[in-house]
N, C-alpha and C positions, 0 to 999 in steps of 0.2 A: 647070502648073509649080508654082503656089502650093499646090495640093493635095498634090503630091509632097513639097514642103518641109515642109508641115504634118505629113504622115505620118511623115517622118523625125524631126521634132522630138519627136513623141509617143514614137517608138521609143527615142530617146536618153534621154528623161526616164524612161521605164519601166525601162530598163537601169540608169540611175543610182540609181533608187529601190531596185531589187533589190539592187544592190551595197551601198547604204547599209544595207539591212535585214540583209544578211549580216554586215557589219562591226559592226552593233549587236547581233548575236546573234539576229536574227530567224529565221534559218534554223536548223534542228536541228543541222546540221553545224558551226555557228559556236560552239556551246556547248563550253566556257565562254568568255566574251568575254575578250579579252586585258586583263589588269590588274584584272579583277573577281574578288575573293577568294571563297572558299567558307567559310562559318562552320560549324564542327563543335561543336555544343552538347553539353556533358557535364553530366549532371544531378546530379553529385556533386562534392564538394570536391577541390581539387588534392591529389594524393598517393594518392587512392583507386585501386583496381585498374582501374576503368572509365576513369579519367583517364589512368593510366599507359599502358594499352593504346592509347588514342586518340592520345596524344602520340608513341608509337612508330610508329603507322601514318600519321599526318599528313604527315611529310616524303616518304614514298613516294607518297602520294596526290598531293602537289604535283608530284612528278616525272612521274607518269602522266598527270595532267590538265593540266599546264602552267600552273598558277595557284596562288596562295597558299592554304593551308588554315589558317584561324585557329581555334584551340581556345578556346571560350568556356565557362567554368564557370558553371552556374546551379544551385547546390545548394539543398536544402531539401525538407521534406515527403516524405522517402523517395524523392526523384527526381521528384516530381510537378510541382515548379516548372519544372524544365527540360523535362519532357515536354510541359507546357502550352505553353511557348514554342515548342517544335518543332512541335506540332500547329497552331499559329496562324501559322507562318511561310509565306511565299509558296512555292507548289509549283513552283519554277522550277529546282531543283537547286542553288541557291546557299546553301541551309541544309539540313544533314543533322544527325543526332544519334547519339551513342553510347548504346546501350540496354543496360540490365541487366534480365534476367528472373529472378525473377518480378515485380520492381517495376513495370515498364511494363505487365505483363499484368494484375496484380491491381487497380491503382488505379481503373480504370474499371468494375470488376465490383462494387465496394461503393458503393452510393448515399451512404453516410455520408461518403465521401471528397470528394464534391462535384466530381469530375473533370469538366472541360468537354470531354474528348475520349473517344473510344471506340476499339475495336480498328480500326475502319474509318478512323480519322484518320491512320493510319500505313502506309507502304509499306516492308516489310522489304527491306533491301539485301544482307544477308549476316551470318553469324555468325562470330566469331573465336575465342571461348574457351568452354570448359566448365570451371568452377572449383569443385571439391568443397568442401563445408562441413566444419567441424571444431569441436571443443570443446577449450579449453585453460584452464589455471590457472597461477597464479604458481608458479615452481619451489619456493618454500618452503611451498607448500600441503600440508596433511596428506593430500590426496587423490592417491594415487599411480596409481590406475587409474580408468577410466571407471566401473566398478562402484562404487568407493569414493564417487565424487561422487554418482552416482544414488541409492545407498542412503542417503546422508546426507540428501539432499533428501526422499526418501520418508519418512524418519523424522521430518523436521521441515519440512513444506511451506512454501515461500516464504522459507526461511531463507537462501538464497544468491541474490544478484543476478547477473544475466548480461546481457551487452551484445547489442544488435541495432543495425542502422543505420536503424531507423525502424519504425513500425507497418506491418505487412503487407509487409515486405521479405523477401528470401530468408532472412535470418537469423531473422526472426520465424517464418516458416513452418517452418524447420528446428527451431526450439525447440518449436513446437507439435507437430511430429511426434514429437520426443523425449518430450514430456510425455504425449502420447496413448498411445504404445507402451510406456512404462516406468512411468507413474503418478507420476513425479516432477514436482512443481509448483515450478518456479523463479520468481523475481521478475524479470521483464524490465525493463531500463532502455534506453529507445530514444534513439539518437543520430541524429537525422534528417539531419544534414549529411554523414554518411558514416563510413567506417571509420576515418579519421584521428582523429576525435573519440572514437570507441569505444576505439581503441587507447590514446589518451592517458589516458582514464579507467581503463582496465585497468592500464596501467603505473603510474599514480598510486595504485593499490590502492583505488580508489573503488568497484569492483565485484569480485565474487568469482570470476567465470568469464567467459571470452570465447567467443562464438560468431561465427565468421566464415569467410572463405575461406582456402584454403591459401596463396594469393598474399599475403594480408594479413600472415601471420606468418612467412614464410620468413626474413626478416632477423632477426626477434626470436628465432627458434629458434637461429640461428647465434650470436647474442649471448648466449644463455642467459637470455633474459628471459621466456620462456613455456615451459610444459611442455604439449605437446599430448597429450591423452588418447585421442583417436580421430578418425579421418577418415570422413566419411559418403559413401564411394564403394564400388563393387563390388570394387575392388582397391586395394592400397596406392598412395599417391601417389609418383611417381618423385622428387618434391621432398622428401618426408618418408618415405623407405623404411623407417625404423625404427619408425614409428608404426603400430600395428594399426588396421584398419578397425573400424567399429562391429559389422559382421557377425562378424568374428573374435572379438569379445567377447560375442557372443550377442544383439546388438540389430540387427534387420533394418531398418536405416534408411539410405537413400541420398538425399542432398540436394546440389544444386549450383546455382551461378549461371551462367546463359548470358549471354554478352556479345557484342553485335553492333552493327549500324548500321541506321538507318532514316531515311526521309525523310517529309515531310508527304505525305499521299495526294494523288494527282493530278499528280505529276511526269510530264512527257511521256515516252513510252516510249523515244524515242531518247536522251534525257538519262539516264534511269534505267539503260539498258543500258550507257552509258559509265561511270557511277559504279560499277555492279556489277562491270564488267570491271576497273576500276582498283582497286577494293577487293580483288578476288580476287588480283591480282598483288601488291598491297601486303601482304596478310595472309600469303600463301604465300611471299613473298620470304625466302630463307634468312637474310639478315641480320636481318630482322624477327622471324622464328621464333626465332633465337638470342637476341635481346634480350628477347623475351617469356619465354623459358626462364630467363634470368637473373633475371627478375622473379617467377619461380614460376608463370608462366602458360603452360599447355599449349595449343598451337594446335589447334583442332578446327574447320576451315572448313566452312561450309554456304553454299550459294548463297542468293540472295534467296528463291527459291521454297521451298527446303528449310528455311530459317529461318522462313518463313511457316507451314509445316506444323508445325514444332516449336512455334511460338508458339501455334498452335491447340490442339495437344496439351496444352500447359501450361494453357491456359484451362480445359480439361475437368477436369484434376486440381485446379486451384485452386478451381474452383466447388464441389468436394466437400470441400475442407479449409478454405475461408474461414470457415465458422461457428466453427472451432476458435480462430481468432485474433481474432475480433471481440470476444470477452469476455476477452481476455488482453492488455490494453493497458498493463499495468504500474501 
């Protein structure tokens, strides 16, 4: 009789322990734990396109995952500060990050950056946006076409300053591509906290030209505060249909920023699957797509695996062009 009671006591204790583990999130099916928020790190300043996209997606993620999603901005060093924080976060699914490529791709490839993370530090979760680059000038500028601007710089190298959002960011690589293919040597000015700072400098007429993404300037175009001379895409942007591409003007240059989401490497497969599924629903939700369109951001969804493949392809390209930007730090 005593043995039977002892066996029953052990069984009850084991069942209670298992129940407690599930309530605490110990079982894969219990993720996310009720009341435990998810932090979404944005490696750029509030107002930047990466930040805007993340804040549109966050409420839908909350709905899909059943817990709060808190956006945390960690700007600086061309995204490296935020990416470092993401790479060091616990791989439990409660910290994910908004990523911008090529910034997250290039920083670990250049030893001089001192990055403490590598490509293997991250688990891609999905891509949301492919945002083409462009070049713009003040509407009162004497440069009416892309050719006008490029020929002026070729005649007098380094005579015109131009913005980027930091050393070895998408804008910097786009500028390097322009310089390599046209022979025009601009004077880059790097604003490592993001597009908001670069735009402020441009609007204040502290720089002569702006290199950035279509999404950055959509409201400025509507307000007549910038004249876009060319878009670096295979076809005209639906957001700037009257602006010719670089190719239309004789320059075979295509550059864009990919924006997506990643987690620290090592997140359990069951948790990662849940996050990826929630992201897909959030990114492709018609209301989210519409809001993104209003921001000048075209939705181009890729799954976690597809985004990983794209990431690898970008690494290959950047390794070839990295020497061009190492010696062009402004």
